KOLPALO-861387 format. One record per residue (C-alpha): residue in one letter; chain; x, y, z. Coordinates in Angstrom, 2 decimals. Example, Ala and Ser with C-alpha at 12.3 -4.5 7.8 and 13.67 -1.06 7.14 Angstrom:
residues 2
+----+----+---------+---------+---------+
: aa : ch :      px :      py :      pz :
+----+----+---------+---------+---------+
:  A :  A :   12.30 :   -4.50 :    7.80 :
:  S :  A :   13.67 :   -1.06 :    7.14 :
+----+----+---------+---------+---------+
This chain:
residues 417
+----+----+---------+---------+---------+
: aa : ch :      px :      py :      pz :
+----+----+---------+---------+---------+
:  M :  A :    0.00 :    0.00 :    0.00 :
:  I :  A :    1.42 :    3.40 :   -0.98 :
:  P :  A :    1.86 :    6.09 :    1.69 :
:  I :  A :   -0.86 :    8.72 :    1.75 :
:  R :  A :    1.75 :   11.41 :    1.11 :
:  H :  A :    2.27 :   10.05 :   -2.43 :
:  I :  A :   -1.40 :   10.24 :   -3.46 :
:  P :  A :   -1.27 :   13.96 :   -4.45 :
:  F :  A :    1.81 :   13.19 :   -6.55 :
:  L :  A :    0.04 :   10.34 :   -8.37 :
:  K :  A :   -2.97 :   12.59 :   -8.89 :
:  A :  A :   -0.66 :   15.13 :  -10.54 :
:  V :  A :    0.79 :   12.35 :  -12.72 :
:  F :  A :   -2.72 :   11.37 :  -13.81 :
:  L :  A :   -3.64 :   14.96 :  -14.70 :
:  H :  A :   -0.38 :   15.19 :  -16.63 :
:  S :  A :   -1.21 :   11.96 :  -18.49 :
:  I :  A :   -4.53 :   13.31 :  -19.78 :
:  S :  A :   -3.19 :   16.71 :  -20.80 :
:  A :  A :    0.33 :   16.03 :  -22.13 :
:  F :  A :    0.23 :   16.64 :  -25.88 :
:  G :  A :    3.14 :   17.23 :  -28.24 :
:  G :  A :    5.50 :   14.29 :  -27.77 :
:  P :  A :    8.63 :   14.20 :  -25.56 :
:  Q :  A :    9.63 :   17.83 :  -26.07 :
:  G :  A :    6.09 :   19.09 :  -25.48 :
:  H :  A :    5.76 :   16.82 :  -22.45 :
:  F :  A :    8.90 :   18.40 :  -21.03 :
:  A :  A :    7.13 :   21.77 :  -20.79 :
:  L :  A :    4.29 :   20.25 :  -18.82 :
:  L :  A :    6.72 :   18.42 :  -16.54 :
:  T :  A :    8.37 :   21.75 :  -15.83 :
:  R :  A :    5.04 :   23.46 :  -15.20 :
:  T :  A :    3.62 :   20.73 :  -12.94 :
:  F :  A :    6.49 :   19.06 :  -11.09 :
:  V :  A :    9.05 :   21.89 :  -10.96 :
:  E :  A :    7.14 :   25.16 :  -10.75 :
:  K :  A :    3.89 :   24.09 :   -9.12 :
:  R :  A :    4.66 :   21.03 :   -6.97 :
:  K :  A :    8.43 :   21.52 :   -6.56 :
:  D :  A :    9.13 :   17.77 :   -6.56 :
:  L :  A :   12.49 :   18.60 :   -8.15 :
:  T :  A :   14.41 :   21.57 :   -9.50 :
:  Q :  A :   14.66 :   22.58 :  -13.15 :
:  G :  A :   18.32 :   21.56 :  -13.11 :
:  E :  A :   17.45 :   18.10 :  -11.75 :
:  L :  A :   14.77 :   17.69 :  -14.42 :
:  L :  A :   17.28 :   18.63 :  -17.13 :
:  V :  A :   19.74 :   16.05 :  -15.79 :
:  I :  A :   17.05 :   13.34 :  -15.79 :
:  N :  A :   15.85 :   14.30 :  -19.25 :
:  S :  A :   19.42 :   14.31 :  -20.59 :
:  F :  A :   20.01 :   10.85 :  -19.17 :
:  C :  A :   16.77 :    9.53 :  -20.68 :
:  Q :  A :   17.77 :   10.93 :  -24.07 :
:  L :  A :   20.71 :    8.52 :  -23.95 :
:  M :  A :   18.48 :    5.51 :  -23.30 :
:  P :  A :   16.56 :    3.55 :  -25.93 :
:  G :  A :   12.80 :    3.59 :  -25.55 :
:  A :  A :   10.13 :    6.14 :  -24.63 :
:  T :  A :   11.87 :    9.29 :  -23.33 :
:  S :  A :    8.78 :   10.91 :  -21.78 :
:  T :  A :    7.84 :    7.69 :  -20.02 :
:  Q :  A :   11.34 :    7.19 :  -18.68 :
:  T :  A :   11.55 :   10.80 :  -17.47 :
:  I :  A :    8.33 :   10.74 :  -15.48 :
:  T :  A :    9.15 :    7.26 :  -14.15 :
:  L :  A :   12.43 :    8.61 :  -12.78 :
:  I :  A :   10.63 :   11.55 :  -11.16 :
:  G :  A :    8.58 :    8.96 :   -9.28 :
:  F :  A :   11.74 :    6.98 :   -8.50 :
:  K :  A :   13.47 :   10.08 :   -7.16 :
:  R :  A :   10.51 :   10.86 :   -4.92 :
:  G :  A :    9.57 :    7.40 :   -3.60 :
:  G :  A :   11.95 :    4.73 :   -4.87 :
:  F :  A :   11.16 :    1.68 :   -6.99 :
:  P :  A :    7.52 :    1.10 :   -5.85 :
:  L :  A :    6.46 :    4.67 :   -6.62 :
:  A :  A :    8.34 :    4.56 :   -9.93 :
:  I :  A :    6.24 :    1.57 :  -11.05 :
:  L :  A :    2.99 :    3.20 :   -9.92 :
:  T :  A :    3.99 :    6.41 :  -11.70 :
:  L :  A :    4.66 :    4.44 :  -14.89 :
:  L :  A :    1.25 :    2.74 :  -14.75 :
:  V :  A :   -0.68 :    5.94 :  -14.02 :
:  W :  A :    1.13 :    7.67 :  -16.89 :
:  I :  A :    0.60 :    5.02 :  -19.59 :
:  I :  A :   -2.87 :    3.63 :  -18.76 :
:  P :  A :   -4.98 :    6.53 :  -20.16 :
:  A :  A :   -3.19 :    6.60 :  -23.55 :
:  V :  A :   -3.05 :    2.82 :  -23.79 :
:  S :  A :   -6.78 :    2.60 :  -22.99 :
:  I :  A :   -7.62 :    5.15 :  -25.69 :
:  M :  A :   -5.50 :    3.40 :  -28.33 :
:  T :  A :   -6.97 :    0.04 :  -27.32 :
:  A :  A :  -10.48 :    1.38 :  -27.86 :
:  L :  A :   -9.46 :    2.93 :  -31.19 :
:  S :  A :   -8.14 :   -0.43 :  -32.40 :
:  F :  A :  -11.71 :   -1.74 :  -32.15 :
:  F :  A :  -13.17 :    1.24 :  -34.02 :
:  V :  A :  -10.47 :    1.67 :  -36.64 :
:  T :  A :  -12.89 :    0.99 :  -39.48 :
:  L :  A :  -15.09 :    3.96 :  -38.56 :
:  D :  A :  -14.97 :    7.11 :  -40.67 :
:  F :  A :  -12.71 :    9.49 :  -38.75 :
:  S :  A :  -13.08 :   12.15 :  -41.40 :
:  S :  A :  -16.45 :   13.13 :  -39.98 :
:  T :  A :  -17.01 :   16.53 :  -38.44 :
:  H :  A :  -16.22 :   15.16 :  -35.00 :
:  S :  A :  -12.58 :   14.77 :  -36.07 :
:  G :  A :  -12.43 :   18.55 :  -35.61 :
:  L :  A :  -12.13 :   17.77 :  -31.91 :
:  F :  A :   -8.36 :   17.44 :  -32.50 :
:  S :  A :   -7.92 :   20.27 :  -35.00 :
:  F :  A :   -6.15 :   22.60 :  -32.53 :
:  I :  A :   -4.07 :   19.92 :  -30.80 :
:  Q :  A :   -1.00 :   20.14 :  -33.04 :
:  P :  A :   -0.55 :   23.94 :  -32.72 :
:  M :  A :   -1.27 :   23.65 :  -29.00 :
:  G :  A :    1.46 :   21.02 :  -28.72 :
:  I :  A :    3.87 :   23.34 :  -30.53 :
:  G :  A :    2.96 :   26.08 :  -28.05 :
:  F :  A :    3.95 :   23.73 :  -25.22 :
:  L :  A :    7.18 :   23.03 :  -27.08 :
:  V :  A :    8.00 :   26.74 :  -27.46 :
:  Y :  A :    7.40 :   27.21 :  -23.75 :
:  A :  A :    9.76 :   24.32 :  -22.91 :
:  L :  A :   12.38 :   25.80 :  -25.24 :
:  F :  A :   12.12 :   29.24 :  -23.61 :
:  I :  A :   12.64 :   27.71 :  -20.15 :
:  S :  A :   15.52 :   25.48 :  -21.27 :
:  L :  A :   17.41 :   28.28 :  -23.04 :
:  K :  A :   17.95 :   29.98 :  -19.69 :
:  F :  A :   20.32 :   27.16 :  -18.72 :
:  I :  A :   22.57 :   27.54 :  -21.78 :
:  K :  A :   25.03 :   30.18 :  -20.59 :
:  T :  A :   28.41 :   29.39 :  -22.19 :
:  K :  A :   29.54 :   30.18 :  -25.73 :
:  I :  A :   30.35 :   26.51 :  -26.30 :
:  G :  A :   26.83 :   25.55 :  -25.21 :
:  K :  A :   25.25 :   28.11 :  -27.53 :
:  G :  A :   27.40 :   26.82 :  -30.39 :
:  I :  A :   26.24 :   23.26 :  -29.71 :
:  V :  A :   22.62 :   24.48 :  -29.74 :
:  C :  A :   23.07 :   26.10 :  -33.16 :
:  I :  A :   24.85 :   23.16 :  -34.79 :
:  S :  A :   22.59 :   20.48 :  -33.32 :
:  S :  A :   19.44 :   22.38 :  -34.32 :
:  M :  A :   20.59 :   22.74 :  -37.94 :
:  A :  A :   21.83 :   19.15 :  -38.23 :
:  T :  A :   18.73 :   17.70 :  -36.57 :
:  F :  A :   16.39 :   19.65 :  -38.82 :
:  Y :  A :   18.26 :   18.59 :  -41.97 :
:  Y :  A :   18.40 :   14.91 :  -40.97 :
:  F :  A :   15.20 :   14.80 :  -38.92 :
:  N :  A :   13.98 :   11.57 :  -40.53 :
:  S :  A :   17.19 :    9.68 :  -39.77 :
:  P :  A :   16.95 :    7.40 :  -36.69 :
:  W :  A :   20.60 :    8.07 :  -35.88 :
:  I :  A :   20.56 :   11.86 :  -35.77 :
:  F :  A :   19.36 :   12.05 :  -32.14 :
:  P :  A :   22.06 :    9.86 :  -30.52 :
:  I :  A :   24.69 :   11.37 :  -32.84 :
:  M :  A :   23.82 :   14.91 :  -31.74 :
:  L :  A :   23.85 :   13.89 :  -28.08 :
:  L :  A :   27.27 :   12.32 :  -28.57 :
:  F :  A :   28.45 :   15.41 :  -30.47 :
:  G :  A :   27.29 :   17.74 :  -27.68 :
:  S :  A :   28.94 :   15.69 :  -24.96 :
:  L :  A :   32.27 :   15.43 :  -26.83 :
:  V :  A :   32.43 :   19.15 :  -27.73 :
:  S :  A :   31.62 :   20.17 :  -24.17 :
:  L :  A :   34.16 :   17.72 :  -22.80 :
:  L :  A :   36.92 :   18.98 :  -25.09 :
:  F :  A :   36.32 :   22.74 :  -25.04 :
:  D :  A :   34.30 :   23.70 :  -21.95 :
:  K :  A :   36.11 :   24.73 :  -18.80 :
:  L :  A :   36.68 :   21.95 :  -16.26 :
:  S :  A :   35.04 :   22.30 :  -12.89 :
:  E :  A :   37.47 :   22.95 :  -10.06 :
:  V :  A :   35.48 :   20.72 :   -7.72 :
:  S :  A :   37.06 :   17.28 :   -7.41 :
:  I :  A :   35.03 :   14.43 :   -5.93 :
:  P :  A :   37.00 :   11.36 :   -4.85 :
:  W :  A :   36.05 :    8.12 :   -6.56 :
:  K :  A :   33.95 :    5.73 :   -4.48 :
:  K :  A :   33.36 :    2.15 :   -5.48 :
:  R :  A :   29.66 :    1.34 :   -5.25 :
:  K :  A :   27.78 :   -1.91 :   -5.58 :
:  I :  A :   25.69 :   -2.35 :   -8.74 :
:  N :  A :   22.37 :   -4.17 :   -8.57 :
:  W :  A :   22.28 :   -6.28 :  -11.73 :
:  S :  A :   18.82 :   -7.84 :  -11.18 :
:  L :  A :   16.84 :   -5.55 :  -13.53 :
:  F :  A :   19.41 :   -5.89 :  -16.31 :
:  I :  A :   19.41 :   -9.67 :  -15.91 :
:  V :  A :   15.60 :   -9.79 :  -16.16 :
:  F :  A :   15.69 :   -7.49 :  -19.20 :
:  S :  A :   18.28 :   -9.68 :  -20.95 :
:  F :  A :   16.49 :  -12.90 :  -20.02 :
:  L :  A :   13.19 :  -11.69 :  -21.48 :
:  F :  A :   14.96 :  -10.42 :  -24.60 :
:  L :  A :   16.57 :  -13.82 :  -25.25 :
:  L :  A :   13.54 :  -15.87 :  -24.19 :
:  S :  A :   11.12 :  -13.91 :  -26.38 :
:  G :  A :   13.46 :  -14.33 :  -29.35 :
:  F :  A :   13.78 :  -18.07 :  -28.76 :
:  L :  A :   10.04 :  -18.62 :  -28.40 :
:  S :  A :    9.22 :  -16.44 :  -31.41 :
:  E :  A :   11.69 :  -18.27 :  -33.63 :
:  S :  A :   10.49 :  -21.65 :  -32.36 :
:  A :  A :    6.90 :  -20.64 :  -33.10 :
:  R :  A :    7.90 :  -19.61 :  -36.63 :
:  K :  A :    9.92 :  -22.72 :  -37.47 :
:  Q :  A :    7.48 :  -25.20 :  -35.92 :
:  Q :  A :    4.41 :  -23.34 :  -37.20 :
:  W :  A :    2.64 :  -23.15 :  -33.85 :
:  S :  A :   -1.09 :  -22.57 :  -34.25 :
:  N :  A :   -0.99 :  -19.79 :  -31.62 :
:  R :  A :    2.28 :  -18.25 :  -32.75 :
:  T :  A :    1.02 :  -14.67 :  -33.18 :
:  P :  A :    1.24 :  -13.65 :  -29.48 :
:  F :  A :    4.85 :  -14.88 :  -29.30 :
:  N :  A :    5.83 :  -13.09 :  -32.51 :
:  L :  A :    4.03 :   -9.92 :  -31.43 :
:  F :  A :    5.72 :   -9.83 :  -28.02 :
:  E :  A :    9.18 :  -10.44 :  -29.50 :
:  N :  A :    8.79 :   -7.78 :  -32.20 :
:  T :  A :    7.46 :   -5.15 :  -29.82 :
:  Y :  A :    9.92 :   -5.93 :  -27.00 :
:  R :  A :   12.77 :   -5.64 :  -29.51 :
:  F :  A :   11.48 :   -2.26 :  -30.70 :
:  G :  A :   11.29 :   -0.99 :  -27.11 :
:  S :  A :   14.84 :   -2.21 :  -26.46 :
:  I :  A :   16.70 :   -0.73 :  -29.42 :
:  V :  A :   14.79 :    2.29 :  -30.74 :
:  F :  A :   16.48 :    5.70 :  -30.32 :
:  G :  A :   14.76 :    8.91 :  -31.35 :
:  G :  A :   11.31 :    8.22 :  -29.91 :
:  A :  A :    8.10 :    7.64 :  -31.83 :
:  D :  A :    9.47 :    9.32 :  -34.97 :
:  V :  A :   11.69 :    6.24 :  -35.28 :
:  L :  A :    9.36 :    3.65 :  -33.70 :
:  I :  A :    6.45 :    4.26 :  -36.09 :
:  P :  A :    8.52 :    3.79 :  -39.28 :
:  M :  A :   10.05 :    0.62 :  -37.79 :
:  M :  A :    6.60 :   -0.79 :  -37.06 :
:  Y :  A :    5.39 :    0.23 :  -40.50 :
:  E :  A :    8.24 :   -1.68 :  -42.14 :
:  Q :  A :    7.69 :   -4.74 :  -39.92 :
:  Y :  A :    3.92 :   -5.06 :  -40.22 :
:  V :  A :    2.99 :   -3.36 :  -43.51 :
:  V :  A :    5.97 :   -3.43 :  -45.91 :
:  R :  A :    7.72 :   -6.68 :  -44.96 :
:  P :  A :    4.66 :   -8.98 :  -45.33 :
:  E :  A :    4.32 :   -7.76 :  -48.94 :
:  S :  A :    7.96 :   -8.46 :  -49.85 :
:  D :  A :    8.78 :  -11.12 :  -52.44 :
:  H :  A :   10.84 :  -13.12 :  -49.95 :
:  I :  A :    7.95 :  -13.50 :  -47.52 :
:  K :  A :    5.45 :  -14.31 :  -50.28 :
:  Q :  A :    7.71 :  -16.90 :  -51.91 :
:  N :  A :    8.37 :  -18.69 :  -48.62 :
:  N :  A :    4.69 :  -18.50 :  -47.66 :
:  Q :  A :    5.60 :  -17.32 :  -44.17 :
:  N :  A :    2.69 :  -16.64 :  -41.86 :
:  V :  A :    3.87 :  -13.26 :  -40.54 :
:  I :  A :    1.88 :  -10.57 :  -38.79 :
:  K :  A :    0.31 :   -8.32 :  -41.40 :
:  I :  A :   -1.58 :   -5.07 :  -40.86 :
:  D :  A :   -3.54 :   -3.08 :  -43.41 :
:  R :  A :   -1.67 :    0.03 :  -44.50 :
:  N :  A :   -4.64 :    2.40 :  -44.09 :
:  D :  A :   -5.45 :    1.04 :  -40.64 :
:  F :  A :   -1.85 :    1.50 :  -39.51 :
:  L :  A :   -1.64 :    5.06 :  -40.82 :
:  T :  A :   -4.97 :    5.87 :  -39.14 :
:  G :  A :   -3.50 :    4.81 :  -35.81 :
:  A :  A :   -0.25 :    6.67 :  -36.49 :
:  G :  A :   -2.25 :    9.85 :  -37.04 :
:  L :  A :   -4.63 :    9.42 :  -34.11 :
:  V :  A :   -1.88 :    8.68 :  -31.57 :
:  R :  A :   -0.50 :   12.16 :  -32.26 :
:  A :  A :   -3.85 :   13.68 :  -31.30 :
:  I :  A :   -4.22 :   12.08 :  -27.87 :
:  P :  A :   -2.41 :   12.94 :  -24.64 :
:  G :  A :    0.25 :   10.72 :  -23.13 :
:  P :  A :    3.09 :    8.65 :  -24.59 :
:  V :  A :    3.13 :    8.23 :  -28.38 :
:  F :  A :    4.57 :    4.75 :  -27.76 :
:  S :  A :    1.00 :    3.75 :  -26.84 :
:  I :  A :    0.58 :    3.10 :  -30.57 :
:  A :  A :    1.99 :   -0.35 :  -29.73 :
:  A :  A :   -1.34 :   -1.18 :  -28.04 :
:  F :  A :   -3.20 :   -0.18 :  -31.20 :
:  V :  A :   -0.89 :   -2.21 :  -33.44 :
:  G :  A :   -1.07 :   -5.22 :  -31.12 :
:  G :  A :   -4.86 :   -5.14 :  -31.26 :
:  L :  A :   -4.87 :   -5.01 :  -35.06 :
:  A :  A :   -2.35 :   -7.85 :  -35.23 :
:  M :  A :   -4.73 :  -10.19 :  -33.39 :
:  S :  A :   -8.08 :   -8.75 :  -34.48 :
:  D :  A :   -8.82 :  -11.67 :  -36.83 :
:  R :  A :   -9.25 :  -14.01 :  -33.85 :
:  G :  A :  -12.06 :  -12.15 :  -32.14 :
:  P :  A :  -12.42 :   -9.44 :  -29.48 :
:  Q :  A :  -10.79 :  -11.42 :  -26.66 :
:  Y :  A :   -7.64 :  -12.07 :  -28.67 :
:  Q :  A :   -7.65 :   -8.47 :  -29.90 :
:  L :  A :   -7.75 :   -7.22 :  -26.33 :
:  M :  A :   -4.90 :   -9.62 :  -25.54 :
:  G :  A :   -2.93 :   -8.16 :  -28.44 :
:  C :  A :   -3.41 :   -4.63 :  -27.09 :
:  L :  A :   -2.14 :   -5.75 :  -23.69 :
:  I :  A :    0.87 :   -7.57 :  -25.18 :
:  G :  A :    1.77 :   -4.55 :  -27.29 :
:  A :  A :    1.55 :   -2.14 :  -24.35 :
:  V :  A :    3.52 :   -4.33 :  -21.94 :
:  A :  A :    6.21 :   -5.26 :  -24.45 :
:  I :  A :    6.92 :   -1.70 :  -25.60 :
:  F :  A :    7.21 :   -0.10 :  -22.15 :
:  L :  A :    8.81 :   -2.95 :  -20.18 :
:  P :  A :   12.35 :   -2.73 :  -21.63 :
:  S :  A :   12.37 :    1.07 :  -21.23 :
:  C :  A :   11.46 :    0.63 :  -17.57 :
:  F :  A :   14.08 :   -2.06 :  -16.94 :
:  L :  A :   16.91 :   -0.14 :  -18.62 :
:  V :  A :   16.24 :    3.28 :  -17.14 :
:  L :  A :   15.81 :    1.98 :  -13.57 :
:  F :  A :   18.97 :   -0.11 :  -13.88 :
:  F :  A :   21.23 :    2.58 :  -15.32 :
:  Y :  A :   19.90 :    5.62 :  -13.42 :
:  P :  A :   21.44 :    4.71 :  -10.01 :
:  I :  A :   24.78 :    4.29 :  -11.82 :
:  W :  A :   24.25 :    7.65 :  -13.51 :
:  Q :  A :   23.46 :    9.25 :  -10.12 :
:  N :  A :   26.79 :    8.05 :   -8.78 :
:  L :  A :   28.72 :    9.32 :  -11.76 :
:  H :  A :   27.11 :   12.58 :  -12.88 :
:  R :  A :   28.50 :   14.59 :   -9.93 :
:  Y :  A :   32.05 :   14.24 :  -11.21 :
:  S :  A :   33.48 :   17.17 :  -13.16 :
:  V :  A :   33.90 :   15.21 :  -16.39 :
:  L :  A :   30.30 :   14.00 :  -16.25 :
:  Q :  A :   29.12 :   17.52 :  -15.45 :
:  Q :  A :   30.71 :   18.70 :  -18.67 :
:  I :  A :   29.09 :   15.89 :  -20.61 :
:  I :  A :   25.69 :   16.74 :  -19.09 :
:  Q :  A :   26.06 :   20.39 :  -20.11 :
:  G :  A :   26.82 :   19.33 :  -23.68 :
:  I :  A :   23.88 :   16.92 :  -23.75 :
:  N :  A :   21.54 :   19.62 :  -22.40 :
:  A :  A :   22.67 :   22.00 :  -25.15 :
:  A :  A :   22.16 :   19.31 :  -27.82 :
:  V :  A :   18.67 :   18.59 :  -26.44 :
:  V :  A :   17.77 :   22.29 :  -26.73 :
:  G :  A :   18.99 :   22.22 :  -30.34 :
:  I :  A :   16.81 :   19.19 :  -31.01 :
:  M :  A :   13.85 :   21.06 :  -29.52 :
:  I :  A :   14.45 :   24.02 :  -31.87 :
:  A :  A :   14.63 :   21.66 :  -34.86 :
:  S :  A :   11.42 :   19.96 :  -33.73 :
:  I :  A :    9.55 :   23.27 :  -33.60 :
:  I :  A :   10.75 :   24.27 :  -37.07 :
:  Y :  A :   10.03 :   20.82 :  -38.47 :
:  L :  A :    6.50 :   20.76 :  -37.07 :
:  T :  A :    5.67 :   24.23 :  -38.35 :
:  K :  A :    7.36 :   24.13 :  -41.77 :
:  D :  A :    4.42 :   22.46 :  -43.50 :
:  T :  A :    2.05 :   25.15 :  -42.26 :
:  I :  A :    4.39 :   27.90 :  -43.49 :
:  L :  A :    4.61 :   26.25 :  -46.92 :
:  L :  A :    0.83 :   25.96 :  -47.06 :
:  F :  A :    0.57 :   29.76 :  -47.06 :
:  L :  A :    0.73 :   29.57 :  -50.85 :
:  H :  A :   -1.98 :   26.91 :  -51.15 :
:  R :  A :   -4.56 :   27.76 :  -48.50 :
:  P :  A :   -6.32 :   30.89 :  -47.30 :
:  A :  A :   -4.14 :   32.94 :  -44.97 :
:  Q :  A :   -6.84 :   32.53 :  -42.32 :
:  S :  A :   -5.87 :   28.89 :  -41.62 :
:  S :  A :   -2.24 :   29.80 :  -40.95 :
:  I :  A :   -3.25 :   32.80 :  -38.83 :
:  V :  A :   -5.42 :   30.51 :  -36.69 :
:  F :  A :   -2.53 :   28.02 :  -36.40 :
:  F :  A :   -0.05 :   30.59 :  -35.12 :
:  S :  A :   -2.69 :   32.22 :  -32.93 :
:  V :  A :   -3.17 :   28.91 :  -31.11 :
:  V :  A :    0.60 :   28.47 :  -30.76 :
:  S :  A :    1.11 :   31.96 :  -29.33 :
:  T :  A :   -1.97 :   31.79 :  -27.09 :
:  T :  A :   -0.79 :   28.50 :  -25.59 :
:  F :  A :    2.69 :   29.93 :  -24.96 :
:  F :  A :    1.45 :   33.11 :  -23.28 :
:  L :  A :   -1.05 :   31.23 :  -21.11 :
:  L :  A :    1.71 :   28.90 :  -19.91 :
:  M :  A :    4.22 :   31.72 :  -19.45 :
:  Y :  A :    2.15 :   34.46 :  -17.87 :
:  S :  A :   -0.96 :   32.87 :  -16.34 :
:  K :  A :   -1.62 :   30.38 :  -13.58 :
:  I :  A :   -4.11 :   28.37 :  -15.64 :
:  P :  A :   -3.30 :   24.65 :  -15.24 :
:  A :  A :   -2.08 :   22.85 :  -18.36 :
:  P :  A :   -5.02 :   20.32 :  -18.32 :
:  V :  A :   -7.45 :   23.25 :  -18.48 :
:  I :  A :   -5.61 :   24.70 :  -21.47 :
:  A :  A :   -5.72 :   21.32 :  -23.24 :
:  L :  A :   -9.42 :   20.88 :  -22.47 :
:  F :  A :  -10.17 :   24.38 :  -23.75 :
:  F :  A :   -8.63 :   23.68 :  -27.17 :
:  L :  A :  -10.34 :   20.27 :  -27.39 :
:  V :  A :  -13.72 :   21.89 :  -26.79 :
:  L :  A :  -12.86 :   24.70 :  -29.20 :
:  G :  A :  -11.99 :   22.15 :  -31.89 :
:  F :  A :  -15.27 :   20.30 :  -31.34 :
:  F :  A :  -17.37 :   23.42 :  -32.00 :
:  F :  A :  -15.25 :   24.86 :  -34.81 :
+----+----+---------+---------+---------+
């Protein structure tokens, strides 16, 4: 049973989960607003350190960040509860959408989400404004400029995010001034249990999936689905912008390849239009974009009836978030022991600067299509877009209106307009 003192924190996590639009960078703004400025569970510097660390990990960055906030406040039990409270709303929505994927989402009710993208960009601009205050050195500002340009140019590459983080850390390490504070090295015991469980499940799922394929098990789909999704959650860098293309290749493109057709392999196959519907809808709901795994899992097992489809949603959700949880909770205590040292402090500063550059590139990338559409649509649509962005930013910056209320306002506005 959790202590009563943690209930308000979990309530804040729940409110965050139903109002956090805009992906990892947009979520960062809400984390700042809720857990730094309002609740003071941690400082802005501590949040930047956690976020920088999570950027280095494969998996869902937003999920890992909020999980570590729970871990920092109440240890492993609260971290798990925080994870569940954060992912359940989005997973539940995507599970329901997997059952209704054949409905016509182009109806007028789809206007409910029409202001969500510009609102998410407004959150992102707010997060950028806050983060820029912590970039004070010339080296850091140079890293911001270079990483923003490189990330924007190679935004669709899955490797650009880890490369920019590595670039920022190396440049800061080589050219930034060393801290004069020297902390003596202390040997600390490492708890390997989470990493062992992670590795065991990775190997076991691969073995069972391959056995199911070779021996043509009649119920092979759950094993294949778990292995595919667990692998994605274990190796994907760059967030959902990388995860979604990987899933698309695995479940839409690969089943149509000549090799698969010639060998008559019974692989998981998902309709292209259904997949793209889910990929679009997951951007319009609050919470982790990785919840698309629940949607995909449901579609993968929808041919066997509602019970199996529900099982597929559960498998997809568990398999995508489990490796992220294992890895981040295993490596974070090691990171806590190391990041106080001067060399690691330099690396953190470089990573923070690279993250800010990535945020700038994300804002430009998300808004570039709207700017280009100036020539093809009435100016009114673009004016509305930027009005929503600026309104969101100023409400976050200069008012005390809670972020969930802002999100609800734009949802209601979209429904009526």
